[in-house]
C-alpha atoms as one frame of an Amber mdcrd trajectory, in Angstrom:
protein
   0.000   0.000   0.000   1.221   3.489  -0.697   0.776   6.618  -2.707   2.324
   6.848  -6.152   3.141   9.856  -8.295   5.054  10.709 -11.423   5.698  13.047
 -14.308   6.693  12.401 -17.883   7.774  15.187 -20.218  10.789  15.887 -22.415
  10.366  19.622 -21.824  11.191  19.779 -18.100  14.767  18.972 -16.959  15.185
  16.079 -14.471  16.002  18.243 -11.401  12.800  20.257 -11.856  10.761  17.099
 -12.544  12.153  15.472  -9.418  11.237  18.465  -7.282   7.678  18.386  -8.636
   7.323  14.666  -7.932   8.871  15.154  -4.487   6.263  17.861  -3.897   3.503
  15.360  -4.751   5.094  12.796  -2.434   5.084  15.292   0.433   1.397  16.024
  -0.164   0.487  12.369   0.459   2.871  11.457   3.248  -0.105   9.962   5.106
  -0.456   7.279   2.426   3.040   5.953   3.045   4.757   6.950   6.294   7.255
   4.061   6.220   9.524   5.317   3.448   9.688   7.291   0.214  11.390   6.805
  -3.113  12.051   8.681  -6.341  13.889   7.949  -9.570  14.290   9.424 -13.056
  14.705   7.412 -16.253  14.859   9.264 -19.571  12.016  11.813 -19.605  10.112
  10.023 -16.827  10.290  10.581 -13.046   8.489   8.177 -10.701   7.874   8.591
  -6.969   6.112   6.802  -4.135   5.322   6.834  -0.416   5.224   3.336   1.096
   3.021   1.728   3.737   4.770  -1.627   4.011   2.469  -4.674   4.140   4.604
  -7.468   2.622   8.324  -7.867   3.410   8.711  -4.465   5.134  12.528  -4.667
   5.119  12.596  -4.984   1.325  10.235  -4.150  -1.513  11.530  -0.615  -1.899
  10.019   1.474  -4.687  10.415   2.605  -7.403  11.512  -0.918  -8.355  13.476
  -1.735 -11.516  13.514  -5.070 -13.353  16.720  -7.143 -13.529  17.356  -6.136
 -17.123  16.685  -2.457 -16.377  13.906  -2.205 -18.941  10.879  -1.709 -16.637
  10.521   0.534 -13.587   7.406   0.237 -11.388   5.554   2.191  -8.708   2.578
   0.364  -7.255  -0.220   1.032  -4.770  -2.294  -1.908  -3.552  -2.013  -5.608
  -2.822  -1.830  -8.607  -5.178  -3.407 -11.466  -3.242  -2.364 -14.251  -5.600
   1.260 -13.081  -5.837   2.665 -16.319  -4.438   0.947 -18.415  -7.137   2.097
 -15.945  -9.805   5.616 -16.052  -8.404   5.801 -19.844  -8.827   4.575 -19.515
 -12.423   7.076 -16.748 -13.188   9.930 -18.748 -11.673   9.057 -21.403 -14.264
   9.723 -18.729 -16.898  13.183 -18.077 -15.451  12.487 -15.079 -13.211  14.598
 -14.840 -10.042  13.223 -12.991  -6.998  15.139 -11.107  -4.339  12.232 -10.192
  -2.019   9.072 -11.723  -0.550   6.782  -8.887  -1.646   4.018  -8.624  -4.220
   5.620  -5.561  -5.850   8.459  -7.600  -7.320   5.997 -10.232  -8.579   3.887
  -7.552 -10.283   7.005  -6.117 -11.933   8.041  -9.572 -13.192   4.491 -10.227
 -14.418   4.545  -7.001 -16.429   7.990  -7.856 -17.821   6.741 -11.315 -18.828
   3.257 -10.581 -20.185   3.139  -6.817 -20.649  -0.105  -4.979 -20.014  -1.982
  -8.278 -20.403  -0.675  -9.251 -16.953  -3.681  -7.493 -15.364  -5.952 -10.357
 -16.460  -3.964 -12.623 -14.101  -4.029 -10.361 -11.062  -6.255 -10.967  -8.062
  -6.153  -7.907  -5.907  -6.511  -4.160  -5.682  -4.054  -1.956  -7.469  -3.062
   1.225  -9.203   0.355   1.165 -10.802   2.641   2.907 -13.266   5.369   1.227
 -15.334   8.001   2.966 -17.431   9.279   0.884 -20.367  12.757   2.229 -21.188
  12.974   0.335 -24.501   9.695   1.680 -25.889   9.909   4.923 -23.888   6.315
   4.328 -22.856   4.472   4.890 -19.561   1.571   2.595 -18.649  -0.971   3.476
 -15.940  -3.471   0.844 -14.754  -6.269   0.600 -12.198  -7.987  -2.488 -10.779
 -11.341  -3.624 -12.279 -13.619  -2.480  -9.429 -11.732   0.756  -8.769 -10.612
  -0.065  -5.224  -7.414   1.951  -5.625  -7.577   5.417  -7.237  -5.326   6.999
  -9.858  -5.607  10.563 -11.165  -3.774  12.284 -13.990  -3.391  15.660 -15.660
  -1.896  16.857 -18.960   0.687  19.610 -18.805   2.608  21.281 -21.672   3.281
  18.176 -23.723   3.542  15.976 -20.665   1.603  13.991 -18.100   1.428  14.055
 -14.296  -0.257  11.369 -12.174  -0.864  10.667  -8.475  -2.948   8.588  -6.083
  -4.873  11.679  -4.989  -5.984  14.936  -6.597  -4.421  17.237  -3.981  -0.809
  16.245  -4.823  -1.438  17.161  -8.464  -2.830  20.545  -7.431   0.155  21.056
  -5.107   2.502  21.220  -8.106   0.911  24.472  -9.239   0.948  23.213 -12.844
  -2.623  21.908 -13.068  -5.797  23.798 -14.027  -7.786  24.195 -10.780 -10.893
  25.599 -12.481 -14.082  24.021 -11.133 -15.741  21.751 -13.714 -19.501  22.612
 -13.850 -20.474  19.103 -14.968 -18.705  17.688 -11.900 -20.739  19.956  -9.609
 -23.898  18.671 -11.291 -22.662  15.109 -10.808 -22.078  15.762  -7.129 -25.539
  17.200  -6.544 -27.081  14.250  -8.357 -24.993  11.433  -6.878 -23.108  12.914
  -3.880 -19.932  11.900  -5.714 -18.007  12.760  -8.879 -17.918   9.608 -11.027
 -14.771   8.877 -13.049 -13.390  10.014 -15.409 -14.385  13.483 -14.153 -13.089
  15.185 -11.024 -14.131  18.468  -9.461 -11.257  20.181 -11.313 -11.282  20.724
 -15.055  -7.586  19.933 -15.386  -7.645  16.607 -13.491  -9.018  13.286 -14.712
  -9.603   9.970 -12.991  -8.599   6.671 -14.520 -11.769   4.601 -14.677 -12.016
   1.217 -12.922 -10.187  -1.374 -15.013  -8.872   1.257 -17.424  -5.328   1.445
 -18.733  -3.620   4.553 -20.112  -0.460   4.549 -22.258   1.709   7.619 -22.848
   4.116   7.355 -25.769   5.590   9.879 -28.218   3.915  12.767 -26.372   0.378
  11.451 -26.799  -1.877   9.099 -24.880  -4.271   6.247 -25.563  -6.771   4.771
 -23.084  -8.244   1.305 -23.197 -10.351  -1.246 -21.452 -12.537   0.292 -18.746
 -13.863  -2.853 -17.064 -17.455  -4.038 -17.473 -19.545  -6.958 -16.249 -19.893
  -8.593 -19.659 -18.580 -11.875 -18.281 -21.064 -12.276 -15.458 -21.188 -16.016
 -14.777 -24.236 -17.831 -16.051 -26.499 -19.535 -13.556 -25.883 -23.273 -13.276
 -29.245 -24.786 -14.275 -28.829 -28.108 -12.451 -26.930 -26.973  -9.357 -28.603
 -27.661  -6.022 -28.916 -25.058  -3.309 -26.583 -27.102  -1.092 -23.948 -27.345
  -3.817 -24.103 -23.599  -4.466 -23.845 -22.855  -0.740 -20.787 -25.069  -0.364
 -19.108 -23.521  -3.408 -19.812 -20.026  -2.063 -18.468 -21.009   1.371 -15.202
 -22.195  -0.154 -14.864 -19.048  -2.274 -15.362 -16.871   0.805 -12.836 -18.871
   2.824 -10.281 -18.583   0.037 -10.873 -14.847  -0.335 -10.501 -14.201   3.398
  -7.392 -16.389   3.584  -5.629 -14.401   0.862  -6.781 -11.009   2.181  -5.280
 -11.806   5.582  -1.823 -12.373   4.121   0.371  -9.606   5.537   3.578  -9.111
   7.484   1.858  -6.534   9.728  -1.129  -6.744  12.171  -4.545  -7.368  10.547
  -7.973  -6.545  12.052 -11.565  -6.065  10.925 -14.339  -3.475  10.874 -17.308
  -5.069  12.666 -20.746  -3.429  12.535 -22.715  -6.460  13.687 -24.399  -6.869
  10.297 -24.324 -10.053   8.222 -21.421  -9.071   5.941 -18.890  -7.881   8.509
 -19.871 -10.590  11.008 -19.383 -13.338   8.434 -16.008 -11.944   7.380 -14.912
 -11.621  11.012 -16.014 -15.200  11.734 -13.984 -16.504   8.777 -10.997 -14.410
   9.865 -11.201 -15.879  13.383 -10.966 -19.367  11.855  -7.874 -18.387   9.888
  -6.152 -16.338  12.596  -3.666 -17.900  14.957  -4.280 -15.196  17.565  -7.192
 -13.223  18.976  -8.524 -10.935  16.260  -8.918  -7.193  16.849 -12.241  -5.710
  15.671 -13.444  -2.117  15.504 -16.781  -0.314  15.359 -18.161   3.207  15.728
 -20.876   4.004  18.287 -23.229   6.958  17.721 -25.138   9.229  20.124 -28.407
   8.710  18.233 -29.760   5.366  19.454 -31.896   4.990  16.325 -28.724   4.924
  14.199 -26.343   3.279  16.656 -25.289  -0.300  15.818 -22.593  -0.664  18.455
 -24.634  -3.067  20.614 -25.021  -5.460  17.652 -21.294  -5.194  16.997 -20.539
  -5.918  20.662 -22.819  -8.982  20.596 -21.099 -10.323  17.466 -17.662  -9.657
  18.973 -18.597 -11.459  22.193 -19.926 -14.444  20.266 -16.801 -14.641  18.098
 -14.382 -13.893  20.932 -12.618 -10.929  19.362 -10.671  -8.151  21.058 -13.285
  -5.494  20.317 -12.858  -1.703  20.343 -15.774   0.736  19.981 -15.038   4.354
  19.068 -17.738   6.506  20.723 -18.531   9.329  18.314 -20.287  12.532  19.349
 -21.568  15.490  17.385 -19.064  17.721  19.149 -16.198  15.495  17.989 -17.382
  15.660  14.368 -17.777  19.442  14.606 -14.227  19.711  15.939 -12.795  17.483
  13.174 -14.951  18.545  10.216 -12.284  20.602   8.416  -9.807  17.712   8.669
 -12.444  15.241   7.457 -13.346  17.362   4.419  -9.654  17.751   3.560  -9.256
  13.965   3.789 -12.025  13.455   1.215  -9.768  14.787  -1.585 -12.858  14.890
  -3.842 -16.404  15.812  -2.701 -18.468  12.975  -1.240 -21.710  12.789   0.701
 -20.414   9.976   2.879 -17.149   8.907   4.499 -17.355  10.334   8.031 -18.036
   6.945   9.622 -15.144   5.372   7.677 -12.837   8.168   8.826 -13.439   7.294
  12.481 -13.477   3.513  11.993 -10.084   3.833  10.299  -8.808   6.071  13.091
  -9.951   3.510  15.680  -8.255   0.649  13.829  -4.948   2.492  13.454  -4.963
   3.608  17.079  -5.836   0.009  17.978  -2.552  -1.214  16.517  -3.456  -2.707
  13.140  -2.137  -1.679   9.720  -4.597  -3.695   7.621  -8.362  -3.983   8.201
 -10.981  -5.983   6.320 -14.555  -4.729   5.928 -17.867  -6.010   4.594 -17.886
  -3.582   1.667 -19.118  -5.321  -1.483 -21.392  -7.823   0.226 -24.625  -5.867
  -0.245 -23.773  -5.208  -3.894 -23.241  -8.891  -4.702 -25.743 -10.596  -2.392
 -28.700  -8.238  -2.724 -28.595  -6.341   0.551 -29.977  -3.037  -0.770 -33.583
  -1.943  -1.470 -32.631  -1.624  -5.155 -32.732  -5.415  -5.498 -36.482  -5.275
  -4.796 -37.171  -1.878  -6.384 -35.537  -2.477  -9.784 -37.482  -5.656 -10.681
 -40.717  -3.936  -9.606 -39.953  -0.816 -11.653 -38.857  -2.982 -14.583 -42.306
  -4.561 -14.682 -44.176  -1.291 -14.195 -42.337   1.203 -16.444 -43.208  -0.323
 -19.847 -46.901  -0.176 -18.895 -46.466   3.366 -17.601 -45.088   4.422 -20.991
 -48.387   3.352 -22.576 -50.247   6.048 -20.601 -50.943   9.141 -22.764 -48.205
  11.730 -22.446 -50.422  14.559 -21.035 -51.609  12.311 -18.197 -48.037  11.225
 -17.446 -46.954  14.877 -17.281 -49.761  15.751 -14.851 -48.877  12.797 -12.592
 -45.175  13.671 -12.559 -45.941  17.339 -11.823 -48.091  16.302  -8.844 -45.307
  14.106  -7.491 -42.807  16.955  -7.881 -44.770  18.827  -5.188 -44.351  15.993
  -2.690 -41.711  14.763  -0.258 -38.313  13.264  -1.094 -39.761   9.806  -1.796
 -42.294  11.252  -4.260 -39.588  13.373  -5.900 -37.513  10.251  -6.487 -40.502
   8.394  -7.925 -41.100  11.372 -10.228 -37.561  10.994 -11.612 -38.151   7.299
 -12.320 -41.445   8.027 -14.102 -40.023  11.007 -15.988 -36.659   9.638 -17.178
 -36.636   5.819 -16.978 -38.110   3.532 -19.618 -36.990   0.150 -18.280 -35.206
  -1.652 -15.423 -31.744  -0.651 -16.666 -32.525   3.068 -16.691 -34.269   2.737
 -13.321 -31.119   1.125 -11.897 -29.076   3.983 -13.356 -31.264   6.505 -11.494
 -31.695   4.588  -8.264 -28.812   6.215  -6.352 -29.838   9.763  -7.301 -29.838
  11.998  -4.207 -31.448  15.204  -5.498 -34.205  15.310  -8.094 -33.503  17.091
 -11.363 -35.493  20.254 -10.470 -33.715  20.368  -7.103 -30.324  20.165  -8.809
 -31.181  23.074 -11.102 -32.454  25.161  -8.196 -29.150  24.756  -6.331 -26.950
  25.897  -9.236 -25.757  29.296 -10.369 -26.903  30.166 -13.921 -23.471  29.475
 -15.443 -23.491  25.994 -13.897 -27.136  25.303 -14.701 -26.324  24.848 -18.389
 -24.289  21.775 -17.505 -27.361  20.324 -15.781 -29.735  21.003 -18.638 -27.357
  19.688 -21.315 -26.363  16.493 -19.521 -28.418  13.307 -19.273 -30.032  12.716
 -15.859 -28.835   9.089 -16.024 -25.585   7.953 -14.429 -22.551   9.230 -16.400
 -21.402   5.641 -17.111 -24.902   4.397 -17.930 -24.270   3.693 -21.610 -21.199
   1.540 -20.948 -22.776  -0.419 -18.096 -26.032  -0.967 -19.969 -24.369  -2.138
 -23.192 -22.331  -4.705 -21.276 -25.367  -6.080 -19.457 -27.561  -6.907 -22.436
 -30.745  -8.752 -21.468 -30.038  -9.663 -17.871 -32.306 -10.443 -14.945 -33.312
  -7.305 -13.021 -31.327  -8.502  -9.966 -28.158  -8.701 -12.097 -28.895  -5.197
 -13.393 -29.282  -3.853  -9.848 -26.029  -5.538  -8.805 -24.129  -4.119 -11.780
 -25.153  -0.528 -11.036 -24.507  -0.889  -7.299 -21.019  -2.292  -8.024 -20.031
   0.053 -10.838 -21.873   3.124  -9.606 -22.453   3.597  -5.893 -19.683   1.271
  -4.710 -17.049   2.532  -7.170 -17.903   6.231  -6.885 -18.748   6.563  -3.185
 -17.894   3.598  -0.977 -14.539   2.608  -2.477 -13.455   6.218  -2.850 -14.304
   6.949   0.781 -12.734   3.730   2.058  -9.447   4.453   0.317  -9.215   8.132
   1.179 -10.297   7.812   4.811  -8.260   4.688   5.596  -5.111   5.983   3.912
  -5.494   9.316   5.715  -4.727   7.259   8.845  -2.064   5.121   7.064  -4.374
   2.088   7.202
C-alpha cells in the first residue's frame, strides 16, 4: 500500500521534474509513512510513499527489473502473488524479495499490459518501459485503488490523490460545472471526471499509455462476463461452493507481514467476514466499530454482541456530534474529492490504526453482490411497471409527474423514475440519485445550470454499463449498477481516502 506519483515530459529537466514529484510525495505522506522513493529514467520521473504490508525490510520502490527495462511504482495488494511467483519462476524469473511488488514487476515484464488479467487484488500502478519509452498506468477492475492524472505542456502528471497534483501548481484548478452537477445528483463525482477541469480519474479497469507525447486509453472494465447460472446446481452445492470461495478470499486477504484486524458493525457481511478471519487467525482478532449518540442509528450493541460471540478483542469508538464538529475541516480535507459519505469510515479507520493494526478488512461489497440493498427489490418492480407506464398518454403522465414533484423526497424520487426511466436498466441507473432534477437546477448558479440542462439525468457511465449487461435479470442489473456506480464512486473512494489518511 502506498501513494504513487510521477511526471513524464521531455520539456522539463530532471532536477525540476524530481522536485515536482517530491512535492507530490510530500502532499500524500499519510499514504506511506514508512519510506519514500524517487527515480528518473529518460524523460520520466516516478515517486512513491510506502506503507509496508509485505516484506517491510525490502520491496523498496520505485523498483526496476533485472534487465533495467521496466521501472514500477505500485499502490495496492496482489493477493495471488505467491501463485504468480511460482509460475514466473518457471519462466526463469529470479526474486530477491518476498513482496508482491516484485511479482507484479516480473508479471509485467513477462506478459506486458496483459498481466492485469492474471491479477487478483486491488491496485493502481505505473510502469516505465525504457525500450519503448512508454508509460503505462493501470487501475484495478472495481476501482478499489484510485489513480488521477493531468496533462501539462506536452507531458503527463499522475498521483494517487488529486491534492498532490494541485500542489505542483501546474494543473488547471478551475471548477468543472459538470462535476458539480454530478455531485448534486450522486453525492460523488464519477470517473473520469473530477471536481477540477484539469484533473481526470482513470476509470475502474482502465489502462492509459503515454508514448511519443500522446496518450491512448483502453479497457474500462465491465460486467460482460457475469457467470451464467448453473441450471442443475442444487442449493446445497451452491452454498458449499460459495463457502469455499469466501474462505479462500478471506485467507488471501489476511496475508500480511503486519497486524490485521476487521471493521465489525454487527451486520451479516462484517460478522461473516470476522467469523472466517477468526478461523484463519492464529491469535485473537482485533475488531473495531463506531458508536453513535443517536440510538436509532447506533449499531454498536449489535457489533458488541457479534464480537462477544466470536471472541474478538473489540474496540468501539464513541462518536459525538461535538467530535465531528471539531474534526470537520480535517475530514473534508481527507475526502480529496467531494463525497456525501465517508465520516463513519474516517473514524473507523482512526480507531483501527490507534488500535494497533495496519490492515483492516470490511464487509464492503457484500450488499452489492448478495442483494442487501432496497434496489434489489425496487428495480425488478420498476422494470415490470415502467413499460406499462409508458403506454399512458403523455399529457396524463406529465400531470402525474408534476403532482409528485410537489411531494416529499420519496415522491420526488418516484417522479424521476417516471419522468426519465423507460426500463429496469434506466431505473437502476437513477436509483442512487440523491437530489431530483429540479432540485439540482435550483441549487446551481446560472453558469453551472447549463451543464445540468445539457447532460443526461442518467448515471454518467450508464451507456457503458447498460451495453455490457444486455438482457439480464433485473437482480443482475441492480447488482451491476450498485457495483459500478455507488460502490465505485462513493464507498470505495471513501474507504481508500479515509483509511489511507490514517495510514491504514
